[in-house]
Structure formats: structure tokens, C-alpha cells
C-alpha positions, 0 to 999 in steps of 0.5 A, spaced: 422 303 420 429 305 419 434 299 418 440 304 417 444 300 422 445 295 417 451 296 413 451 297 405 456 291 404 453 284 406 457 279 409 457 272 406 454 266 409 458 259 409 457 255 403 455 249 408 450 254 411 447 256 404 446 248 402 443 247 409 438 253 407 437 251 400 436 243 402 431 245 407 427 250 403 426 245 398 424 239 402 419 243 405 417 246 399 415 239 396 412 237 403 407 243 402 406 242 395 404 234 396 400 237 402 396 242 397 394 236 393 391 231 398 385 234 399 381 241 397 378 241 404 385 239 407 388 245 404 393 248 409 396 253 405 397 255 398 404 255 398 409 254 404 411 261 403 405 264 406 401 261 412 394 262 413 390 260 419 389 252 419 383 248 419 381 246 425 379 238 423 386 238 420 391 236 426 396 231 422 399 237 418 400 241 424 408 239 425 409 241 418 406 248 419 410 249 425 416 246 422 415 251 416 414 257 421 420 255 425 424 255 418 421 262 417 424 265 423 431 261 422 431 265 415 430 272 419 436 270 424 440 268 418 438 274 414 440 279 419 447 275 419 448 276 412 447 284 413 451 285 420 457 282 423 458 285 430 453 282 435 450 288 437 448 290 431 446 283 429 441 283 435 438 290 433 437 287 426 434 281 428 429 285 433 427 290 427 427 285 422 421 281 426 418 287 427 418 289 420 414 282 418 409 284 423 408 291 419 408 287 413 402 283 415 398 290 416 398 291 409 397 283 407 404 283 405 407 278 410 408 273 404 416 276 404 421 271 407 426 274 412 431 275 407 426 279 403 424 283 408 430 286 410 432 287 403 426 291 402 427 295 408 434 297 406 431 299 399 426 303 402 431 307 406 435 308 400 431 309 394 424 310 397 425 315 402 428 321 399 423 321 393 417 321 399 421 327 403 422 330 396 415 330 394 412 332 401 416 338 401 414 340 394 406 339 395 405 338 402 408 343 407 400 346 407 394 343 409 387 343 406 389 341 399 388 348 396 394 348 392 398 342 387 392 338 385 392 331 383 393 330 375 389 324 376 382 326 375 375 323 376 370 324 371 363 320 372 361 321 365 357 315 362 357 317 355 363 320 351 359 322 345 360 330 343 355 334 346 354 342 345 357 344 352 354 351 351 352 353 357 344 355 357 341 359 363 334 356 366 328 359 364 325 360 371 317 361 372 314 368 373 311 369 380 306 375 379 302 377 384 307 376 390 306 381 396 311 383 401 308 379 408 307 384 414 311 379 418 319 379 418 318 371 420 314 370 414 319 374 410 324 369 413 321 363 410 319 366 403 323 362 397 328 365 393 324 366 387 319 370 392 324 374 395 327 376 388 320 378 385 320 382 392 326 385 390 325 386 383 319 390 384 322 394 389 317 392 395 323 390 399 331 392 399 337 388 399 338 392 405 332 390 409 333 383 408 340 383 410 338 386 417 332 381 417 337 375 417 343 378 420 338 379 426 335 372 426 342 369 425 344 373 432 337 371 435 338 364 434 345 362 434 345 361 441 340 355 441 343 352 434 350 353 434 350 354 426 354 360 425 362 361 426 362 368 423 357 373 421 359 377 415 356 384 417 360 389 414 361 385 407 353 383 407 351 391 408 356 393 402 354 388 397 347 390 399 348 397 398 351 395 391 345 390 389 340 396 391 344 401 387 344 397 381 336 396 382 335 404 382 339 404 376 334 399 372 339 393 372 336 386 375 341 380 375 336 375 376 333 371 382 339 371 386 340 379 386 340 382 393 338 375 396 342 374 403 346 367 403 351 363 407 357 359 406 359 353 409 366 355 413 371 351 408 369 355 403 374 361 402 373 369 402 378 374 403 378 378 409 374 373 413 376 367 417 376 360 414 376 356 420 374 349 417 371 348 424 377 346 427 381 349 433 387 348 429 385 353 424 380 357 428 384 363 426 386 362 419 385 368 414 386 365 407 387 370 401 383 366 396 377 368 393 373 361 392 370 360 386 363 358 388 363 365 392 365 369 385 359 366 382 354 367 387 357 375 387 356 375 380 349 373 381 348 379 386 347 374 392 349 377 399 354 373 403 351 374 411 355 369 414 360 363 415 356 357 417 358 351 421 362 346 418 364 340 422 371 339 424 375 338 418 368 337 414 367 331 419 360 330 422 357 336 426 362 337 432 366 343 431 371 348 435 365 352 438 360 346 440 356 342 436 350 344 431 343 342 433 336 340 429 331 346 429 326 341 429 328 337 435 334 342 438 335 336 443 338 332 438 344 334 433 344 336 426 349 330 423 353 331 417 359 337 417 354 341 412 351 342 419 350 350 419 348 350 412 342 345 413 340 348 420 341 355 418 336 354 412 331 350 416 331 355 421 330 361 416 336 364 418 338 364 411 334 363 404 339 358 402 346 356 403 352 352 400 354 346 403 359 340 401 359 332 401 364 327 400 360 322 403 354 324 406 355 331 409 349 334 404 344 328 404 345 327 412 344 334 415 338 336 409 334 330 412 335 331 419 333 338 419 327 337 414 330 342 407 331 341 401 338 340 398 341 337 392 348 333 391 350 335 384 353 330 379 361 330 381 364 336 377 358 340 376 361 346 381 368 348 381 372 347 388 377 352 387 378 356 394 375 350 398 378 345 403 379 338 400 378 332 403 378 328 397 379 330 390 375 325 387 369 325 391 368 333 394 362 336 391 359 343 393 351 343 393 345 348 395 341 347 401 334 351 400 327 351 401 325 348 395 327 344 389 326 350 385 330 354 389 335 349 388 335 349 381 336 357 381 342 356 385 345 351 381 344 355 375 348 360 378 354 356 381 355 351 375 360 351 370 367 350 369 372 352 374 379 353 370 383 352 376 379 345 378 381 340 373 375 336 375 370 341 374 366 341 367 361 345 363 355 340 364 350 341 359 343 340 363 337 341 360 332 346 364 328 343 370 323 347 369 321 345 362 322 337 362 316 334 361 316 328 366 310 324 363 316 322 358 320 319 364 320 312 367 322 312 374 324 306 379 322 306 386 326 302 391 324 298 397 325 303 402 322 309 398 317 314 401 310 311 397 307 318 398 312 321 393 311 315 388 303 316 388 304 323 387 309 322 381 304 317 378 298 321 378 302 327 375 303 322 369 310 319 370 311 312 369 313 309 376 316 301 376 319 297 382 327 298 381 333 295 384 340 297 382 344 290 381 352 290 382 357 284 384 362 289 388 361 287 395 366 293 398 363 299 396 363 302 403 370 299 404 372 303 397 369 309 399 373 309 406 380 308 402 379 313 397 376 318 402 382 317 407 388 316 403 386 323 399 384 326 406 391 325 409 395 327 403 392 334 404 393 333 411 400 330 411 403 335 415 397 336 420 398 329 422 406 329 422 406 335 427 401 332 432 395 337 431 391 330 431 392 330 438 388 336 439 382 334 434 375 335 437 373 328 436 379 323 437 374 317 434 373 321 428 379 323 423 385 322 428 383 314 428 381 314 421 387 318 418 392 314 423 390 307 419 390 310 412 398 311 413 399 304 412 394 303 406 399 301 401 399 305 394 398 298 391 391 297 395 389 305 394 389 303 386 386 296 387 380 300 390 380 305 384 380 299 379 374 296 384 370 303 384 371 303 376 368 296 375 362 298 380 361 304 376 360 300 370 355 295 373 351 301 376 351 304 369 348 297 366 343 296 371 341 304 371 335 302 366 330 308 368 331 316 368 331 316 375 329 312 381 327 314 389 330 311 395 332 312 402 337 318 402 341 316 408 342 309 407 350 308 408 350 303 402 347 308 397 351 314 400 357 311 399 355 308 392 352 314 390 359 319 391 363 313 388 359 313 382 358 321 382 350 320 382 346 326 383 341 326 389 336 331 391 333 330 398 326 332 399 322 333 405 316 328 405 312 329 412 313 330 419 312 324 425 312 325 433 319 324 436 321 318 440 319 319 447 316 326 447 314 329 454 308 327 457 304 333 456 306 334 449 311 338 444 312 341 438 318 338 436 318 333 430 322 328 426 322 329 419 321 324 414 324 325 407 327 321 401 332 322 395 330 322 388 337 320 384 339 321 377 344 318 372 351 323 372 350 329 368 342 328 369 341 333 375 335 336 371 331 330 371 331 329 379 330 337 380 324 336 375 321 330 379 322 334 385 319 340 383 313 336 380 312 333 387 313 339 391 308 343 386 302 339 389 305 338 397 307 343 402 312 339 406 318 343 404 314 349 407 313 347 414 317 351 419 320 348 425 319 350 432 326 352 434 325 355 441 317 355 441 317 348 443 310 348 446 308 350 453 309 344 457 316 342 453 323 345 456 330 342 453 334 340 459 341 342 459 345 338 457 340 334 453 338 327 455 338 325 448 345 324 446 346 323 439 353 319 438 358 321 433 357 317 426 364 315 424 366 314 416 360 320 415 364 326 412 
């Protein structure tokens, strides 16, 4: 609020007025001081300067409180007289000073009296605003946080002992005897390792795979609304290069010639990067994202830019709302909606999504795929739209945990332009002896996983994370929203939030974030550090199993930087199925959590579980719902947009 009308020089009060002020102030202070010690139960306010709500059982002190409130009002009046002479400016100053006190109340700083409120406002205009505007011109003229990262870098490591950071590649299991299926449908649901073996042994070409998956993308996208841009020309070009290398006897590894998709917050030169938002739906960035470079160097072939919820919030985007292949009457949830739905439906063998707070775990769980949210800092984020520099992570959606390991191996490593990325010395998940591990299971764990791992020799024990921080979800929201607003300051200032796809999502949150003070943001980070230390102390097992979509765990895991792999563990009937039956199902899943930098432990346990189960191999019905089932248009089941789940 501007107070430019206040003159630079103050007009002094009369000596008599000042005496009256100080005598009144002293009297009220002593009265408040005496009342404070009358009884702990009778306490109305800790100091006469602040006035919290009054206990209902204390009526005798109300006159004192009312007297103090009137005195505060008088201070505001006299403060305005202190700064202005003419009656017109005085009236305006008084009105704005009163409004300023209400503003201070929004940031829990209404302990300032009227004089201080006016002084603060005057100094803010004179000193703060020029700095704020200068900084904004320097770093905030563009949206998305693609440039000018913060110098404050979050590191989730629990130990700072020197370790060998040599990046050793994983040793993938051999798959002898793999033969090309006759059906393209069967090919579409093969794992990365299986498809890689077909390419390596010249049973199929990358060009053929691109044809198969582009056809599926075009066939099913009208149903699922999971694809923003098909990259046909680029895909055939990269497939040709992959096939030519094979012809020369050069094989780059299990991703050589394998099609995949990228969440459309990841920049690829020559193609739109829309961020899922109508504000940016025609945006083309001349940036090559780090993760795209890594996959290209591994020989993978990009076939599509997949749906991101608008500005990476939930599953609503400028072209519609992405559906769940297992039950297309409902939506996929989470902003990595396209990667989850496309992988689940066999439109791509794998895809790269992102998570700030649930956008890998939620859609993976809903769509019944295996997905890894890696340790914070595992994968470089250059060329990726940023919500929160201290929370954002990239991770793979795949058919299996083994496939997640293959993709992670290709995309991990230090990105020189991402200060948060690190060379993390993961061990090979394919060589972990799980019989030496102690794994906890929480009350909400899927017990089938517990029994399977126990049968494989894992020491399974009941487990609970203990911590005293009671504001975990609030810390996450403060951190995410403030950092998001820093990256989309210009977007909000120019009113683009008014055309956002879902007004109860980012627009509401970011307007509220505008009044989170820097002090309170820092306090949230201090509370976050306290949480990390408490979780570290309580994490007495090698890994634990628990619900992957419990909101408290989602917030805690992202704040601490814990890796988690989501795995499907079964299917159940949908709610209110058609009377004559349907093939639609609700997926059942769980999460395997590990300590930061120990993603290999979670992967090894998931690989072990999936080696003796086939839940991850099930195929959703998509448009084959059964002879007696038809989805009404519009659907009768409306899943409301979640709030606070980007």
C-alpha cells in the first residue's frame, strides 16, 4: 500500500500532547502488566501492545482491553498528524494507516502500534521498493524459472563423509531367448529390457517400434487426452540414426532405439513446450533439456511431449483433462498425468515425469504403473519448468522396477547448470543382497508385499516414523508456493492467472503466497531442517513400506528428499460398477521408501517383489470395457481437482 502522500518531514506534536501520550501509555502498560500476573488462567494479553482474543470467562478485564484498543486507535490518529499538516492528506493518511494495520495482521505482525505502522510503510516505500523492483527487473522478467537459479541450494544428504563419486553403470540382467511376439499389442507391453534385446538381436528395428507406438498414441489419445505433441519427424530421424548404428555393430545399451515420452514441461528445441497452460500453449523454447540430452545420448527415441497439468498442477490442462486407462470414467490425478496414462496404456514403453508434491506418486498409483521419485538432486533439471528449486525432481514411469533402474542409470548424474544436481554413488540395484536388509512396514503397507519380501529372506519389522514437527504440510505449501511465485511473478502481475484453467488451484494459492513474508519463509525452512533431523534419527531401517499417496507422507518425503518407488500390487472392482459387469478396475499399490541417496535399495526390493508377482504386467482395458459397459459422455463420476498436489 502506497504512502507516498506522507511528506518527508514530520510535524512535531505539542509537548503537552506528547506528555498525555506517554502518561496514558505508562498507565495502560502497568495495568496490563498487573493483570498479566493476576492468574495464568486470567491472562488476556501478554503485553498491552498485542491484543489476542479474550477468554470468555474473564469479563472484569474487558474495560481495560477496550481502553487499550481505543488508545491504539488514538495512536494511529496522532501518527497521521505527526506526518501531515493539511486535513485532506490527514484523512487519507488515517485511512491508509488503519488499512496498513489490517495488512500487518495478515502476516501476524499486528504488534506494531500506529506510529510504527506508518514509519514502516514510509520506509518500505523509500528503501524496500527500489530494491524489490531492481531485483525483479534483473531476474523475473521471464516465467518458468529456466534462468537465474537461486544461490540457496538444498542438499538432502544425511552424511557428508567423503565417498567415491565415480559414476559406475548398473549391470543389467541378460534376457536370453527373448523372441518377437506376433502381435503389436504384445510388443507394446514388453519391458525396456525385452525390447532392447529385440533390437540388439536385430529382431525388430527402432523404426518399426516408432511406427507401433505412434499409431497407438494417435489411436488412444482421443480417449485418454494424454498427449500434447507427437514428435513424428524427430522420432523417425532418431530411429534412423539408431538403426544405422546397429547396422555398424554399435549398440549403446538397453535404451538404444527405444521410444519414450517427456512431460511437456521439459524443453526440446523445435517443438512446443506448453507447460500444459493456455498462457504458454504456443511457446517454443530454444533449449535442450539436460534429461533429454542424456536420453538421446543413450539412444532413446522421443515420440511425444505428454500432458502436464497446467503449470504442473494436477491433471487439468489447456486441452482437457487426462483420464485413467484402468477406468476412463475417472481422471489420472497429478500433473504427470500424461506420462502415467501413456505408460499404463502401452502408448510408450516409458516416460519422464516430475514431482514437487505428489505428481509422480499420485498418477502412478491411479494408473497402475511402476514409477520412481528419486532422491532430490539425482537428475539435472536444466531446461525444465520450475515450481520449486528445493523440491522439484524428475523421475521415470515404467512397466517395472527393473525398467526404472535402466532409465535412472541413463539420466542420473551432475548437470553443470543445475546447482542442486549431484553425482550420487548409487550401488547396482541388480546386485543388492536383499537378505541383508532390514525393512520396516507401516500400518498402511500392502501386506502382500511384506509377505513376499519376508519369504525372500528380508528381515521385515513393524515400523513408524516419529517426529514432533506438526506443520509438515504447511511447510511444504509455504516452500512450494513462495518458490513457484518467484518463478511466475510476471505471470501473476500481468493478470495471466485470470485465464488459468482451474481458478481454485495456482491462482488462489499464489495470490495467498504474495503475503507470506520472507521471515516466515525462512522460519519454514528452519522447521524443515528440524524435520529432516528428526526423520533421520527415526529412520532406523534400510527401507520401509507404506502408502504412496498419503498426503502427510507425500509432503514429508518431498521436504526431506526421500526416494520412493510406487509399485502396483493388485486390482479391485470399481465403485458402483454397471449391473452387468465391466472390465474397468481400481488399482492397488504401495510405496517402498529409502533413505536419501539409497534409491538402489528401494529399486532392489521392488525388483525382488516383481520377480515373483505379475501385477505390473496387467493391461488396462482402455476402450475394451466389456460388452455391457459404456462410458457416458460426459462421465457421471467427476473426480474434483485436488488442491495443494502439484
